[in-house]
Residue frames as qw, qx, qy, qz and C-alpha x, y, z in Angstrom:
[[0.253, 0.669, 0.382, -0.585, 9.50, 2.43, -8.18],
 [0.010, -0.388, 0.532, 0.753, 10.64, 2.69, -11.76],
 [0.022, 0.240, 0.913, 0.329, 7.81, 0.43, -12.93],
 [0.066, 0.711, 0.571, -0.406, 5.23, 3.07, -11.74],
 [0.168, 0.169, 0.353, 0.905, 4.01, 5.55, -14.38],
 [0.169, 0.300, 0.428, -0.836, 1.44, 8.31, -13.89],
 [0.186, 0.405, 0.828, 0.341, -0.49, 7.76, -17.19],
 [0.006, 0.484, 0.312, 0.818, -1.46, 11.41, -17.52],
 [0.409, -0.660, -0.584, 0.238, -2.68, 11.88, -13.93],
 [0.063, 0.791, 0.004, 0.609, -2.96, 15.42, -12.57],
 [0.607, -0.503, -0.384, 0.480, -1.28, 16.80, -9.47],
 [0.046, 0.973, 0.054, 0.219, -0.05, 20.23, -8.36],
 [0.437, 0.572, -0.426, 0.548, 3.16, 22.01, -7.38],
 [0.462, -0.164, -0.674, 0.553, 2.39, 22.71, -3.75],
 [0.056, -0.179, -0.375, 0.908, 1.57, 26.21, -2.49],
 [0.129, -0.646, -0.675, -0.333, -2.04, 27.54, -2.04],
 [0.050, 0.420, -0.169, 0.890, -3.32, 30.80, -0.61],
 [0.604, -0.541, -0.459, -0.364, -5.92, 29.45, 1.71],
 [0.116, -0.481, 0.603, -0.625, -6.05, 29.75, 5.53],
 [0.821, -0.162, 0.289, -0.464, -8.68, 27.09, 6.23],
 [0.139, -0.456, 0.872, 0.111, -6.58, 23.98, 6.29],
 [0.485, 0.157, 0.852, -0.123, -9.23, 21.31, 6.26],
 [0.570, 0.687, 0.197, -0.406, -11.21, 23.08, 3.49],
 [0.339, 0.732, -0.501, -0.313, -8.20, 23.22, 1.17],
 [0.210, -0.281, 0.936, 0.022, -7.19, 19.67, 1.91],
 [0.556, 0.378, 0.689, -0.269, -10.73, 18.45, 1.13],
 [0.464, 0.783, -0.085, -0.404, -10.58, 20.53, -2.08],
 [0.067, 0.610, -0.759, -0.218, -7.35, 18.89, -3.07],
 [0.407, 0.015, 0.908, -0.098, -8.74, 15.39, -2.40],
 [0.572, 0.570, 0.487, -0.334, -11.76, 16.17, -4.53],
 [0.469, 0.804, -0.180, -0.318, -9.87, 17.67, -7.49],
 [0.349, 0.631, -0.693, -0.017, -6.71, 15.54, -7.41],
 [0.859, -0.323, 0.229, -0.326, -7.90, 12.15, -6.13],
 [0.940, 0.243, -0.183, 0.156, -5.21, 10.11, -7.87],
 [0.646, 0.109, -0.293, 0.696, -2.21, 12.10, -6.67],
 [0.284, -0.930, -0.203, -0.113, -3.22, 14.48, -3.77],
 [0.490, 0.382, -0.305, 0.722, -0.57, 16.95, -2.48],
 [0.390, -0.689, -0.435, 0.429, -0.26, 18.43, 0.97],
 [0.242, 0.850, 0.189, 0.428, -0.66, 22.12, 0.41],
 [0.455, -0.150, -0.285, 0.831, 1.88, 24.66, 1.64],
 [0.026, -0.862, -0.500, -0.077, -0.18, 27.57, 2.84],
 [0.504, 0.281, -0.070, 0.814, 1.70, 30.73, 2.13],
 [0.298, -0.783, -0.174, -0.518, -0.65, 32.83, 4.22],
 [0.766, -0.641, 0.016, 0.050, 1.13, 31.41, 7.20],
 [0.111, 0.862, -0.494, 0.035, 4.78, 32.67, 7.55],
 [0.575, -0.421, 0.698, -0.073, 5.85, 29.31, 9.02],
 [0.771, 0.254, 0.581, 0.065, 4.84, 27.62, 5.87],
 [0.313, 0.856, -0.286, -0.295, 6.78, 29.94, 3.49],
 [0.873, 0.423, -0.240, 0.024, 8.77, 28.02, 0.92],
 [0.473, 0.498, -0.558, 0.467, 12.05, 28.67, 2.69],
 [0.318, -0.510, 0.490, -0.631, 11.06, 29.17, 6.30],
 [0.909, -0.133, -0.062, -0.389, 9.31, 25.78, 6.45],
 [0.947, 0.121, -0.230, 0.188, 12.60, 23.91, 6.20],
 [0.247, 0.724, -0.395, 0.510, 14.87, 25.98, 8.40],
 [0.726, -0.592, 0.194, -0.291, 14.19, 24.44, 11.75],
 [0.947, -0.203, 0.150, 0.198, 17.30, 22.71, 13.02],
 [0.614, 0.640, -0.079, 0.455, 19.85, 24.77, 11.08],
 [0.620, -0.384, -0.218, 0.649, 22.89, 25.76, 13.21],
 [0.289, -0.150, 0.053, 0.944, 23.33, 29.52, 13.69],
 [0.011, -0.584, -0.617, -0.527, 19.79, 30.48, 12.58],
 [0.060, -0.300, -0.374, 0.876, 18.55, 33.89, 13.79],
 [0.036, 0.662, 0.620, 0.420, 15.09, 35.39, 13.37],
 [0.235, -0.341, -0.276, 0.867, 15.25, 39.02, 14.21],
 [0.293, 0.510, 0.198, -0.784, 12.04, 41.05, 13.62],
 [0.780, 0.510, 0.261, -0.252, 10.99, 38.71, 10.81],
 [0.427, 0.752, -0.494, -0.091, 14.46, 38.79, 9.16],
 [0.957, -0.194, 0.216, 0.026, 15.90, 35.27, 9.01],
 [0.449, 0.753, -0.473, 0.091, 19.64, 34.85, 8.62],
 [0.920, -0.146, -0.248, 0.267, 22.58, 32.72, 9.82],
 [0.268, -0.912, 0.306, -0.045, 25.08, 34.24, 12.31],
 [0.883, 0.306, -0.266, 0.238, 28.35, 32.80, 10.94],
 [0.242, 0.568, -0.485, 0.620, 30.47, 34.89, 13.33],
 [0.729, -0.565, 0.019, -0.386, 28.79, 33.29, 16.47],
 [0.046, -0.553, 0.803, -0.218, 31.31, 31.76, 18.93],
 [0.671, -0.028, 0.651, -0.354, 28.72, 28.95, 19.40],
 [0.711, 0.465, -0.210, -0.484, 28.52, 28.09, 15.74],
 [0.330, 0.396, -0.856, -0.027, 31.30, 25.40, 15.62],
 [0.225, -0.064, 0.872, -0.431, 29.68, 23.64, 18.59],
 [0.636, 0.346, 0.308, -0.618, 26.27, 23.86, 17.07],
 [0.613, 0.503, -0.482, -0.371, 27.57, 22.36, 13.79],
 [0.139, 0.300, -0.932, 0.145, 29.27, 19.58, 15.61],
 [0.427, 0.127, 0.709, -0.547, 25.99, 18.77, 17.40],
 [0.675, 0.440, -0.056, -0.590, 24.23, 18.83, 14.11],
 [0.530, 0.423, -0.712, -0.182, 26.60, 16.26, 12.52],
 [0.120, -0.154, 0.911, -0.364, 26.39, 14.04, 15.70],
 [0.595, 0.285, 0.503, -0.557, 22.62, 13.92, 15.35],
 [0.635, 0.529, -0.343, -0.447, 22.86, 13.37, 11.58],
 [0.298, 0.380, -0.876, 0.004, 25.16, 10.41, 12.10],
 [0.332, 0.005, 0.798, -0.504, 22.91, 9.02, 14.75],
 [0.685, 0.412, 0.189, -0.571, 19.99, 9.08, 12.33],
 [0.542, 0.542, -0.581, -0.274, 22.14, 7.60, 9.54],
 [0.155, 0.248, -0.936, 0.198, 23.16, 4.69, 11.86],
 [0.609, -0.394, -0.533, -0.435, 19.51, 4.27, 12.97],
 [0.415, -0.184, -0.703, 0.548, 20.40, 4.79, 16.61],
 [0.149, 0.377, 0.364, -0.839, 18.02, 7.73, 16.63],
 [0.345, 0.574, 0.722, 0.177, 14.72, 7.87, 14.71],
 [0.153, 0.324, 0.242, 0.902, 13.88, 10.87, 12.51],
 [0.383, -0.712, -0.452, -0.378, 10.77, 11.33, 14.58],
 [0.630, -0.703, -0.167, 0.283, 13.08, 12.18, 17.59],
 [0.603, -0.081, 0.160, 0.778, 15.35, 14.47, 15.76],
 [0.040, 0.595, 0.062, -0.800, 15.65, 18.07, 14.58],
 [0.065, -0.091, 0.722, 0.683, 14.82, 16.87, 11.07],
 [0.101, 0.560, 0.822, 0.015, 11.12, 16.62, 11.52],
 [0.096, -0.530, -0.233, -0.810, 8.69, 19.49, 10.70],
 [0.065, -0.086, -0.635, 0.765, 7.77, 21.22, 13.90],
 [0.143, 0.528, 0.785, -0.293, 4.16, 21.91, 15.03],
 [0.264, 0.756, 0.128, -0.586, 3.78, 25.19, 13.23],
 [0.121, 0.499, -0.626, -0.587, 5.84, 24.63, 10.15],
 [0.074, 0.039, -0.970, -0.227, 4.24, 21.23, 9.73],
 [0.418, 0.202, 0.554, -0.691, 0.61, 21.98, 10.77],
 [0.683, 0.412, -0.141, -0.587, -0.91, 21.62, 7.31],
 [0.412, 0.341, -0.841, -0.084, 1.26, 18.57, 6.59],
 [0.085, -0.020, 0.907, -0.412, 0.00, 16.86, 9.81],
 [0.560, 0.309, 0.387, -0.665, -3.62, 17.69, 8.98],
 [0.607, 0.442, -0.462, -0.472, -3.13, 16.24, 5.53],
 [0.228, 0.190, -0.949, 0.111, -1.79, 12.92, 7.01],
 [0.273, 0.150, 0.774, -0.551, -4.72, 12.78, 9.38],
 [0.618, 0.397, -0.021, -0.678, -7.13, 13.33, 6.48],
 [0.513, 0.346, -0.746, -0.247, -5.57, 10.42, 4.66],
 [0.009, 0.075, -0.936, 0.344, -5.90, 8.30, 7.74],
 [0.461, 0.247, 0.462, -0.716, -9.56, 9.17, 8.03],
 [0.686, 0.486, 0.525, -0.129, -10.28, 8.23, 4.43],
 [0.242, -0.362, 0.511, 0.741, -8.02, 8.51, 1.41],
 [0.577, 0.420, -0.175, -0.678, -9.60, 9.22, -2.03],
 [0.885, 0.096, 0.433, -0.142, -10.79, 5.96, -3.56],
 [0.750, 0.656, -0.025, 0.077, -8.81, 6.68, -6.69],
 [0.360, -0.841, 0.391, 0.100, -5.52, 7.10, -4.89],
 [0.905, 0.369, -0.117, 0.176, -2.45, 6.13, -6.90],
 [0.609, 0.164, -0.298, 0.717, 0.32, 8.08, -5.25],
 [0.295, -0.909, -0.228, 0.186, 0.83, 10.93, -2.74],
 [0.543, 0.542, -0.044, 0.639, 3.04, 13.95, -3.40],
 [0.459, -0.793, -0.138, 0.377, 5.13, 16.16, -1.11],
 [0.473, 0.757, -0.056, 0.446, 7.66, 18.88, -1.69],
 [0.613, -0.610, -0.055, 0.500, 10.71, 20.44, -0.11],
 [0.226, 0.940, -0.176, -0.186, 12.69, 23.53, -1.11],
 [0.884, 0.355, -0.139, 0.268, 15.64, 22.56, -3.26],
 [0.688, -0.473, -0.044, 0.549, 19.17, 22.89, -1.83],
 [0.445, 0.234, 0.210, 0.839, 20.32, 25.33, -4.43],
 [0.153, -0.728, -0.339, -0.575, 17.36, 27.62, -3.91],
 [0.632, -0.738, -0.231, 0.058, 17.72, 27.55, -0.15],
 [0.688, -0.276, 0.052, 0.669, 21.47, 28.16, -0.23],
 [0.295, 0.414, 0.289, 0.812, 21.01, 31.03, -2.79],
 [0.291, -0.718, -0.356, -0.522, 18.22, 32.62, -0.81],
 [0.696, -0.670, -0.211, 0.147, 19.49, 32.28, 2.80],
 [0.358, 0.750, -0.265, 0.489, 22.10, 34.87, 3.87],
 [0.627, -0.193, -0.480, 0.583, 24.57, 35.32, 6.63],
 [0.241, -0.798, -0.334, 0.440, 24.79, 38.29, 8.98],
 [0.209, -0.466, 0.300, 0.806, 26.77, 40.16, 6.32],
 [0.644, 0.571, 0.132, -0.491, 24.00, 39.53, 3.68],
 [0.178, 0.493, -0.780, -0.342, 26.23, 37.05, 1.89],
 [0.866, 0.041, -0.219, -0.448, 24.48, 33.99, 0.44],
 [0.695, -0.438, 0.562, -0.103, 25.23, 30.70, 2.10],
 [0.884, 0.468, 0.013, 0.008, 25.88, 29.29, -1.27],
 [0.492, 0.694, -0.380, 0.363, 29.40, 30.65, -0.91],
 [0.425, -0.598, 0.580, -0.354, 30.04, 29.28, 2.62],
 [0.546, 0.238, -0.789, -0.147, 31.40, 25.70, 2.05],
 [0.007, 0.051, -0.862, 0.505, 30.94, 24.71, 5.66],
 [0.468, 0.262, 0.483, -0.692, 27.23, 25.59, 5.68],
 [0.534, 0.300, -0.551, -0.567, 26.74, 24.28, 2.14],
 [0.365, 0.084, -0.927, 0.015, 27.19, 20.75, 3.42],
 [0.115, 0.150, 0.732, -0.655, 25.02, 21.41, 6.52],
 [0.520, 0.301, 0.063, -0.797, 22.09, 22.73, 4.52],
 [0.594, 0.226, -0.632, -0.443, 22.08, 19.90, 2.00],
 [0.276, -0.002, -0.933, 0.230, 22.24, 17.35, 4.78],
 [0.270, 0.204, 0.483, -0.807, 19.38, 19.18, 6.69],
 [0.605, 0.280, -0.173, -0.725, 17.16, 19.04, 3.58],
 [0.461, 0.203, -0.842, -0.191, 18.13, 15.42, 2.78],
 [0.092, -0.104, -0.891, 0.433, 16.94, 14.33, 6.26],
 [0.396, 0.305, 0.344, -0.795, 13.81, 16.43, 6.18],
 [0.596, 0.273, -0.491, -0.574, 12.95, 14.83, 2.83],
 [0.360, 0.067, -0.929, 0.047, 13.48, 11.34, 4.27],
 [0.101, 0.180, 0.741, -0.639, 11.28, 12.13, 7.27],
 [0.499, 0.313, -0.039, -0.807, 8.56, 13.43, 4.96],
 [0.559, 0.197, -0.728, -0.346, 8.68, 10.25, 2.80],
 [0.180, -0.033, -0.926, 0.329, 8.52, 8.09, 5.97],
 [0.306, 0.258, 0.520, -0.755, 5.29, 9.80, 6.96],
 [0.567, 0.373, -0.174, -0.713, 3.69, 9.65, 3.54],
 [0.400, 0.258, -0.835, -0.275, 4.58, 6.01, 2.61],
 [0.264, 0.000, 0.847, -0.462, 2.52, 4.51, 5.39],
 [0.651, 0.340, 0.201, -0.649, -0.52, 4.67, 3.03],
 [0.711, 0.028, 0.695, 0.105, 0.87, 1.90, 0.91],
 [0.634, 0.721, 0.262, 0.097, 1.19, 3.81, -2.42],
 [0.650, 0.265, -0.001, 0.713, 4.12, 5.45, -4.27],
 [0.271, -0.836, -0.183, 0.442, 5.40, 8.67, -2.76],
 [0.536, 0.591, 0.143, 0.585, 6.66, 11.62, -4.97],
 [0.359, -0.775, -0.136, 0.502, 8.76, 14.40, -3.55],
 [0.502, 0.745, 0.107, 0.425, 9.54, 17.47, -5.65],
 [0.513, -0.357, -0.079, 0.776, 12.55, 19.58, -5.00],
 [0.243, 0.921, 0.301, 0.037, 11.34, 23.14, -5.68],
 [0.580, -0.284, 0.178, 0.742, 14.25, 24.96, -7.34],
 [0.309, 0.918, 0.249, 0.016, 13.00, 28.35, -8.75],
 [0.283, -0.829, 0.322, 0.358, 16.63, 29.69, -8.27],
 [0.642, -0.039, 0.616, 0.456, 17.90, 27.41, -11.05],
 [0.447, 0.806, 0.372, 0.105, 16.35, 29.79, -13.41],
 [0.011, -0.973, 0.217, 0.080, 19.24, 32.09, -12.67],
 [0.776, -0.290, 0.417, 0.373, 21.95, 29.49, -13.27],
 [0.615, 0.348, 0.371, 0.602, 24.45, 30.88, -15.81],
 [0.054, 0.934, 0.210, 0.285, 23.49, 34.45, -15.10],
 [0.288, 0.619, -0.392, 0.617, 25.86, 37.09, -13.69],
 [0.591, -0.608, 0.201, -0.490, 24.29, 36.47, -10.21],
 [0.883, -0.286, 0.371, -0.018, 25.77, 32.92, -10.09],
 [0.539, 0.744, -0.391, -0.048, 28.70, 33.37, -12.51],
 [0.064, 0.555, -0.805, 0.201, 31.15, 31.50, -10.16],
 [0.728, -0.103, 0.559, -0.382, 28.70, 28.61, -9.41],
 [0.084, 0.348, -0.851, -0.384, 29.68, 25.46, -11.18],
 [0.774, -0.018, -0.389, -0.499, 27.43, 22.76, -12.77],
 [0.552, 0.081, -0.797, 0.231, 29.31, 20.20, -10.67],
 [0.025, -0.046, 0.609, -0.792, 28.32, 21.93, -7.45],
 [0.606, 0.022, 0.049, -0.794, 24.62, 22.15, -8.34],
 [0.733, 0.095, -0.624, -0.254, 24.70, 18.51, -9.49],
 [0.393, 0.062, -0.808, 0.433, 26.16, 17.36, -6.17],
 [0.284, -0.030, 0.428, -0.858, 23.56, 19.35, -4.16],
 [0.711, 0.076, -0.191, -0.672, 20.70, 17.93, -6.09],
 [0.678, 0.135, -0.721, -0.046, 22.03, 14.32, -6.09],
 [0.137, 0.109, -0.792, 0.586, 22.45, 14.26, -2.27],
 [0.474, 0.084, 0.361, -0.799, 18.84, 15.20, -1.60],
 [0.762, 0.191, -0.342, -0.515, 17.41, 13.00, -4.39],
 [0.492, 0.197, -0.837, 0.134, 19.44, 10.03, -3.11],
 [0.144, 0.002, 0.743, -0.653, 17.87, 10.50, 0.42],
 [0.654, 0.150, 0.025, -0.741, 14.42, 10.50, -1.24],
 [0.736, 0.235, -0.564, -0.290, 15.20, 7.27, -3.03],
 [0.127, 0.246, -0.857, 0.435, 16.66, 5.68, 0.14],
 [0.399, 0.107, 0.601, -0.684, 13.14, 5.76, 1.50],
 [0.339, 0.261, 0.882, 0.197, 11.73, 4.24, -1.73],
 [0.302, 0.795, 0.346, -0.395, 10.15, 7.41, -3.16],
 [0.587, 0.552, 0.338, 0.485, 10.40, 9.20, -6.52],
 [0.326, -0.570, -0.071, 0.751, 12.37, 12.34, -6.77],
 [0.423, 0.716, 0.418, 0.366, 11.38, 15.25, -8.90],
 [0.324, -0.276, -0.028, 0.904, 12.70, 18.71, -9.65],
 [0.203, 0.834, 0.510, 0.054, 10.44, 21.66, -10.23],
 [0.300, -0.223, 0.094, 0.923, 11.66, 24.84, -11.90],
 [0.257, 0.730, 0.552, -0.311, 9.03, 27.49, -12.53],
 [0.326, 0.841, -0.172, -0.395, 10.86, 29.26, -15.39],
 [0.819, 0.514, -0.245, 0.069, 13.58, 28.39, -17.91],
 [0.541, -0.680, 0.480, 0.119, 16.92, 26.98, -16.98],
 [0.307, 0.491, -0.788, -0.210, 19.77, 24.88, -18.48],
 [0.894, -0.125, 0.093, -0.420, 17.76, 21.66, -18.56],
 [0.673, 0.362, -0.619, 0.180, 20.96, 19.61, -18.97],
 [0.144, -0.422, 0.656, -0.609, 21.32, 20.07, -15.25],
 [0.765, -0.063, 0.360, -0.530, 18.19, 17.84, -14.90],
 [0.873, 0.378, -0.230, -0.205, 18.77, 15.50, -17.87],
 [0.529, 0.485, -0.632, 0.293, 22.29, 14.63, -16.64],
 [0.332, -0.373, 0.639, -0.586, 21.12, 13.95, -13.09],
 [0.106, -0.097, -0.989, 0.022, 19.38, 10.83, -11.61],
 [0.395, 0.127, 0.311, -0.855, 16.06, 12.69, -11.26],
 [0.278, 0.236, 0.931, 0.022, 12.93, 10.72, -11.76],
 [0.190, 0.802, 0.564, 0.046, 10.48, 13.50, -12.63],
 [0.258, -0.030, 0.080, 0.962, 11.11, 16.86, -14.29],
 [0.063, 0.775, 0.610, -0.152, 8.48, 19.56, -13.74],
 [0.283, -0.107, 0.173, 0.937, 8.53, 22.74, -15.73],
 [0.315, 0.586, 0.267, -0.698, 6.35, 25.64, -16.93],
 [0.393, 0.160, 0.771, 0.475, 5.16, 24.18, -20.16],
 [0.225, 0.861, 0.442, -0.110, 2.63, 27.00, -20.74],
 [0.070, 0.967, -0.113, -0.216, 5.29, 29.61, -21.14],
 [0.130, -0.719, 0.649, 0.211, 8.52, 27.71, -21.81],
 [0.912, 0.180, 0.359, -0.078, 7.56, 24.72, -23.93],
 [0.687, 0.706, -0.125, 0.115, 9.70, 25.85, -26.85],
 [0.051, -0.782, 0.580, -0.224, 12.79, 26.40, -24.57],
 [0.736, -0.274, 0.585, -0.203, 12.36, 22.99, -23.05],
 [0.885, 0.379, 0.265, -0.048, 12.18, 21.35, -26.50],
 [0.279, 0.827, -0.489, -0.005, 15.62, 22.67, -27.40],
 [0.243, -0.436, 0.853, -0.155, 16.66, 19.59, -25.41],
 [0.847, 0.115, -0.086, -0.512, 14.53, 17.20, -27.46],
 [0.712, 0.281, -0.643, 0.026, 17.15, 14.45, -27.73],
 [0.117, 0.235, -0.775, 0.575, 18.04, 14.42, -24.08],
 [0.613, -0.038, 0.303, -0.729, 14.33, 14.35, -23.37],
 [0.845, 0.192, -0.383, -0.321, 13.91, 11.34, -25.60],
 [0.528, 0.262, -0.754, 0.289, 16.71, 9.62, -23.83],
 [0.231, -0.206, 0.591, -0.745, 15.20, 10.60, -20.42],
 [0.766, 0.031, 0.079, -0.637, 11.85, 9.08, -21.40],
 [0.769, 0.254, -0.579, -0.093, 13.49, 5.89, -22.90],
 [0.392, 0.160, -0.801, 0.425, 15.15, 5.13, -19.57],
 [0.371, -0.496, -0.780, 0.088, 11.85, 5.57, -17.72],
 [0.172, -0.112, -0.276, 0.939, 11.82, 9.18, -16.76],
 [0.048, 0.723, 0.689, -0.022, 8.60, 11.17, -16.14],
 [0.127, 0.209, 0.093, 0.965, 7.74, 14.69, -17.30],
 [0.011, -0.707, -0.613, 0.352, 5.20, 16.79, -15.29],
 [0.248, 0.417, 0.390, 0.782, 4.02, 19.27, -17.82],
 [0.068, -0.477, -0.445, 0.755, 3.03, 22.60, -16.20],
 [0.152, 0.321, 0.657, 0.666, 0.39, 23.27, -18.78],
 [0.168, -0.821, -0.537, -0.100, -1.95, 25.38, -16.76],
 [0.249, 0.566, -0.153, 0.771, -1.06, 29.18, -16.29],
 [0.514, -0.628, -0.488, 0.320, -0.62, 30.60, -12.90],
 [0.437, -0.151, -0.077, 0.883, 1.08, 33.92, -13.48],
 [0.145, -0.039, -0.185, -0.971, -1.63, 35.99, -14.99],
 [0.343, 0.280, 0.721, -0.533, -5.16, 35.96, -13.50],
 [0.529, 0.469, -0.111, -0.698, -6.68, 37.11, -16.84],
 [0.401, 0.339, -0.798, -0.296, -5.38, 33.90, -18.45],
 [0.059, 0.041, 0.941, -0.331, -6.65, 31.74, -15.75],
 [0.424, 0.404, 0.467, -0.662, -10.10, 33.06, -16.37],
 [0.485, 0.572, -0.272, -0.604, -9.90, 32.89, -20.09],
 [0.240, 0.323, -0.889, -0.220, -8.43, 29.54, -20.75],
 [0.877, -0.100, 0.081, -0.464, -10.49, 26.34, -20.91],
 [0.665, -0.330, 0.665, 0.080, -9.28, 22.85, -20.32],
 [0.804, 0.443, 0.379, 0.112, -9.94, 21.91, -23.98],
 [0.347, 0.919, -0.157, 0.100, -7.91, 24.83, -25.14],
 [0.306, -0.746, 0.589, -0.046, -5.05, 24.01, -22.90],
 [0.790, -0.067, 0.605, 0.078, -5.09, 20.35, -23.91],
 [0.696, 0.682, 0.204, 0.096, -5.25, 21.26, -27.60],
 [0.073, 0.934, -0.343, 0.065, -2.37, 23.68, -27.07],
 [0.528, -0.529, 0.664, 0.032, -0.22, 20.96, -25.47],
 [0.803, 0.247, 0.536, 0.082, -1.04, 18.41, -28.17],
 [0.552, 0.828, 0.019, 0.100, -0.10, 20.86, -30.88],
 [0.137, -0.865, 0.481, -0.046, 3.20, 21.74, -29.09],
 [0.641, -0.349, 0.683, 0.021, 4.07, 18.06, -28.59],
 [0.839, 0.483, 0.148, -0.201, 3.25, 17.03, -32.19],
 [0.477, 0.758, -0.443, 0.030, 6.73, 17.69, -33.58],
 [0.257, -0.546, 0.761, -0.238, 8.20, 15.51, -30.81],
 [0.834, 0.054, 0.455, -0.308, 6.14, 12.47, -31.54],
 [0.244, 0.471, -0.775, -0.344, 7.72, 9.66, -33.61],
 [0.844, -0.021, -0.435, -0.314, 6.69, 6.14, -34.49],
 [0.554, 0.108, -0.709, 0.423, 9.24, 4.96, -31.91],
 [0.119, -0.213, -0.597, 0.764, 7.80, 7.35, -29.26],
 [0.123, -0.517, -0.648, -0.545, 4.14, 7.68, -30.00],
 [0.278, -0.530, 0.087, -0.796, 1.74, 10.04, -28.08],
 [0.832, -0.434, -0.228, -0.260, 0.40, 7.23, -25.97],
 [0.796, -0.042, -0.360, 0.485, 3.99, 6.43, -24.72],
 [0.181, 0.374, -0.218, 0.883, 4.66, 10.04, -23.82],
 [0.526, -0.518, -0.080, -0.670, 1.30, 10.33, -22.01],
 [0.867, -0.300, -0.395, 0.036, 2.01, 7.21, -20.04],
 [0.649, -0.111, -0.285, 0.696, 5.12, 8.93, -18.64],
 [0.057, 0.451, 0.074, 0.888, 3.39, 12.26, -18.13],
 [0.162, -0.574, -0.630, 0.498, 1.89, 14.20, -15.25],
 [0.105, 0.637, 0.305, 0.700, -0.08, 17.42, -15.70],
 [0.386, -0.518, -0.444, 0.621, 0.38, 20.29, -13.22],
 [0.058, 0.985, 0.115, -0.117, -0.06, 24.02, -12.88],
 [0.593, 0.687, -0.177, 0.382, 2.88, 25.90, -14.23],
 [0.227, 0.356, -0.580, 0.697, 4.00, 26.93, -10.75],
 [0.164, -0.328, -0.780, 0.507, 2.60, 27.13, -7.22],
 [0.117, -0.682, -0.519, -0.501, -0.71, 28.96, -6.61],
 [0.451, -0.493, -0.489, 0.561, 0.21, 30.61, -3.27],
 [0.128, -0.219, 0.003, 0.967, 0.30, 34.18, -4.68],
 [0.197, -0.316, -0.583, -0.722, -3.19, 33.98, -6.28],
 [0.554, -0.210, 0.231, -0.772, -6.59, 34.63, -4.81],
 [0.496, -0.036, 0.823, -0.273, -8.41, 31.56, -3.46],
 [0.710, 0.542, 0.251, -0.373, -10.83, 31.74, -6.38],
 [0.548, 0.693, -0.427, -0.191, -8.12, 31.76, -9.06],
 [0.110, -0.445, 0.881, -0.120, -6.01, 29.11, -7.27],
 [0.622, 0.158, 0.710, -0.291, -9.05, 26.77, -7.18],
 [0.675, 0.653, -0.027, -0.343, -9.71, 27.49, -10.87],
 [0.239, 0.656, -0.706, -0.116, -6.11, 26.51, -11.72],
 [0.312, -0.215, 0.907, -0.183, -6.49, 23.22, -9.85],
 [0.679, 0.418, 0.469, -0.379, -9.87, 22.52, -11.53],
 [0.588, 0.698, -0.303, -0.276, -8.27, 23.10, -15.03],
 [0.037, -0.516, 0.855, 0.020, -5.37, 20.83, -14.01],
 [0.527, 0.040, 0.804, -0.274, -7.83, 18.07, -13.18],
 [0.699, 0.577, 0.244, -0.346, -9.83, 18.57, -16.42],
 [0.387, 0.712, -0.547, -0.212, -6.70, 18.62, -18.59],
 [0.206, -0.325, 0.920, -0.068, -5.61, 15.32, -17.00],
 [0.633, 0.276, 0.656, -0.306, -8.95, 13.77, -17.73],
 [0.612, 0.709, -0.112, -0.332, -8.75, 14.83, -21.40],
 [0.166, 0.656, -0.731, -0.091, -5.26, 13.48, -21.69],
 [0.418, -0.148, 0.874, -0.199, -6.22, 10.19, -20.06],
 [0.724, 0.470, 0.321, -0.390, -8.91, 9.85, -22.80],
 [0.468, 0.729, -0.442, -0.233, -6.05, 9.70, -25.35],
 [0.195, -0.457, 0.866, -0.052, -4.55, 6.64, -23.77]]
């Protein structure tokens, strides 16, 4: 898949605030016809960024809306053993992913299944790729707690279970998306990486995060898809540049200058065929969404990137290996503002394509 480049196409991060599934899927097809995305509808609890990927996890408890893992359960060891047996059956291909705990269930996967059906009925004529997403392993491990309110990140036994659960769920998703005969992109959504290096994760090593990300990205690539990492704020970008990631997605509207502190690793990344998904459209402030225009956002990005451009790496080369996205998901916005963000994303992509 390394010979595929997006050429300034537009896509989005994932979440939307809508409740009408078919309406928002039709909207996505209309606005992002080259790289449509199945939307995660945050209005439905089962489609929350973390909840959507917890099915099949040993020891999981949902008590009055509070989700945690009961690590003191006498049944946990047996549940973990059953998990690994099923994992090995899928790995050996004696069991299909469609007959395993690793698929999305009917509630968690409802919008995903409707997206697949909409593609079956008639994909956009301009279709070049399809995009999906999954919560990143670091973010899930940092956010999910045990019965003592301790993050699973510090439970070595469940660290491995969680990363294997996500790796298989990513493979299942790619298998469903790749039947349409075009490249598949899967973003690992890793907002918690913004906290790497802070006091909250002072004991977490770079090597641990690297291993978590690589296992899930390797699963994506086993199925022939491109693996991306999305971080909606600033982080230590060496974590991404020193990995095997195919696409890096970041908030270029608010953190362009921080990202460019890594200009040499970025040049190396592009030279070896990496893709940058520039989150150039604001999502955090509704007043900005209403005030900005596509031409202003395009001019802003072109001005920001100017110092990075060289005769060896001209603007056309950067754009060929660029996607344009919102700075983050749109799930917390109103429907009106979320749709405006996606419209701006499409318009910015069109402007950038005109530069190629």
